[in-house]
C-alpha positions in Angstrom: 0.0 0.0 0.0 1.2 3.5 -0.9 1.3 5.6 2.3 0.9 9.3 1.6 0.0 12.5 3.5 -2.7 14.9 2.5 -0.3 16.0 -0.2 -0.2 12.5 -1.7 3.5 12.2 -0.5 5.4 11.5 2.7 5.2 14.5 5.0 8.2 16.7 4.8 11.3 17.7 7.6 -20.6 34.1 -3.8 -27.2 39.0 -4.9 -28.5 41.2 -7.3 -31.0 43.5 -5.7 -34.4 44.5 -7.0 -36.3 47.7 -6.7 -37.2 48.8 -3.2 -40.9 48.6 -2.3 -42.8 51.9 -2.0 -43.2 53.0 1.6 -45.7 55.5 3.0 -45.0 57.6 6.1 -47.5 59.0 8.6 -46.7 61.6 11.2 -46.3 60.2 14.7 -49.1 60.6 17.3 -48.6 62.4 20.6 -47.7 59.2 22.4 -44.9 58.5 19.9 -43.6 62.1 20.3 -43.7 61.9 24.1 -41.7 58.7 24.1 -39.3 59.8 21.4 -36.3 60.1 23.7 -37.1 57.3 26.1 -34.4 54.5 26.2 -35.5 51.2 24.7 -36.4 48.5 27.1 -35.9 45.8 24.4 -32.5 43.9 24.5 -30.4 44.4 21.5 -30.1 41.3 19.2 -26.8 39.6 20.0 -24.6 38.6 17.0 -25.0 34.9 16.2 -22.3 32.7 17.7 -19.6 31.5 15.3 -19.7 28.0 13.9 -17.0 25.6 15.0 -16.3 22.0 14.4 -15.3 19.2 16.8 -13.7 16.0 15.4 -14.1 13.1 17.7 -11.5 10.3 17.1 -13.3 7.8 19.3 -16.7 8.1 17.7 -15.3 8.9 14.2 -17.6 11.9 13.9 -17.4 15.6 13.0 -19.9 17.8 14.8 -20.7 21.3 13.7 -21.6 23.5 16.6 -23.0 27.0 17.2 -22.3 27.7 20.8 -23.2 24.5 22.5 -26.0 23.6 20.0 -25.3 20.9 17.4 -26.0 22.1 13.9 -24.9 18.9 12.0 -23.0 15.7 12.5 -21.1 13.7 9.9 -19.2 10.4 10.0 -15.5 10.7 9.2 -12.3 8.8 9.1 -9.2 9.8 11.0 -5.8 8.1 10.8 -5.5 4.3 10.7 -2.4 4.7 12.9 -4.2 6.7 15.6 -3.4 10.2 16.9 -0.1 12.1 17.0 1.5 15.2 15.7 5.0 14.2 14.6 6.0 14.6 10.9 5.8 11.4 8.9 3.8 9.7 11.6 0.7 9.3 9.4 -1.3 10.1 12.6 -4.1 12.7 13.1 -3.1 15.6 15.4 -5.1 16.5 18.4 -6.0 20.0 19.7 -7.3 23.3 18.5 -7.0 24.2 14.8 -8.4 26.8 12.5 -9.5 26.6 8.8 -6.4 28.2 7.2 -7.5 27.9 3.5 -10.3 26.3 1.4 -10.0 24.8 -2.0 -12.5 23.4 -4.5 -15.5 25.7 -4.5 -18.0 24.6 -7.2 -15.8 21.6 -8.2 -17.9 18.6 -9.3 -18.2 15.7 -6.8 -15.2 13.4 -7.0 -12.8 16.0 -8.5 -9.2 14.9 -7.9 -6.9 17.5 -6.3 -3.1 17.3 -6.4 -1.2 19.8 -4.2 -4.6 21.6 -3.7 -5.0 22.1 -7.5 -7.9 20.6 -9.4 -6.8 18.1 -12.0 -10.2 18.4 -13.7 -10.7 14.7 -13.5 -13.3 12.8 -11.5 -12.5 9.7 -9.6 -14.9 6.7 -9.0 -16.2 6.6 -5.5 -15.9 3.3 -3.7 -18.8 2.5 -1.4 -17.5 -1.0 -0.4 -15.2 -1.1 2.6 -12.0 -1.6 0.7 -8.6 0.0 1.1 -7.1 0.8 -2.3 -3.6 1.7 -3.2 -4.0 5.5 -3.8 -5.3 7.9 -1.1 -7.1 10.5 -3.3 -8.0 13.9 -2.2 -11.4 14.7 -3.7 -14.1 17.4 -4.1 -13.2 20.0 -1.4 -10.2 20.7 0.9 -10.2 22.6 4.2 -6.6 23.0 5.2 -6.0 23.1 8.9 -3.6 25.3 10.9 -2.6 24.3 14.4 -3.2 26.8 17.2 -1.3 25.2 20.1 2.5 25.6 20.1 4.1 22.4 21.3 1.1 20.4 20.4 0.2 21.0 16.8 2.2 24.1 15.9 5.9 24.4 15.6 8.9 22.5 14.1 8.3 18.9 13.6 4.7 18.9 14.8 3.1 21.6 12.7 -0.4 20.6 11.3 -0.2 23.1 8.4 3.2 22.0 7.4 2.1 18.4 7.6 -0.8 19.3 5.2 -3.5 18.1 7.5 -6.8 18.6 5.6 -10.5 17.8 5.9 -11.3 16.4 2.5 -13.4 14.1 0.4 -12.2 10.6 -0.4 -12.5 7.9 -2.9 -12.8 5.3 -0.1 -16.3 6.3 1.2 -16.9 2.7 2.2 -14.3 3.1 5.0 -15.9 6.3 6.4 -16.7 5.7 10.1 -13.5 3.8 10.8 -9.9 5.0 11.2 -8.5 4.7 7.7 -6.7 7.8 6.7 -3.0 8.7 6.6 -3.4 11.6 9.0 -6.1 13.8 7.4 -9.8 13.9 8.3 -11.7 12.2 5.5 -15.4 12.8 4.8 -18.0 11.6 2.3 -17.9 13.8 -0.7 -21.5 15.2 -0.3 -20.8 15.8 3.4 -17.6 17.7 2.8 -19.4 20.0 0.3 -22.0 20.8 3.0 -19.2 21.5 5.5 -17.2 23.6 3.1 -20.3 25.8 2.5 -21.1 26.2 6.2 -17.7 26.5 7.9 -15.9 29.8 7.1 -12.2 30.6 6.9 -10.8 31.1 10.3 -13.3 28.8 12.0 -12.1 26.7 14.8 -11.8 22.9 14.4 -10.9 21.0 17.5 -9.7 17.4 17.2 -10.3 15.4 20.4 -9.5 11.8 21.4 -13.0 11.4 22.8 -13.9 9.1 25.7 
């Protein structure tokens, strides 16, 4: 079997607006004039909490959260060799990350990427639980950047330098089991949904579970 990182190699030391509707105005009544300068007793709308993702290695799931509320949950695959941050370990790093860059917007399902560039070819998607020779990166890429020095950021352990991605896979039949070479694999339709929901800079925490 050919072992590769997310790069396919060993790890190295989007409204047009219409016309506005007509609006009529009427002069305010006395009560409105009297209360004109009274402070509002209505609480201001708070800004919506940012979306974040939690990858659980034990349950092999990725949960999309807004605050503490689950928005969506997807089955995934983390590394067959378990967790770890060392270069060339083929393990999935734990800890807090952010979405550093995204690639593949509007690419057809199954599009093959090499070094984050579309090859404009589409791979067959295997739905049987088989491990094939080539670990293809398909459909969408969310490139992760570690946020914790000494854990997933810095020389020899840097998630971004290790090319740790969330990406689609040709081995969909293995989703739900540890099967990757370090990255977080998703079903191709699921990674499209995640790509559209999770913005640049969003936090992705990878936990061992328990």
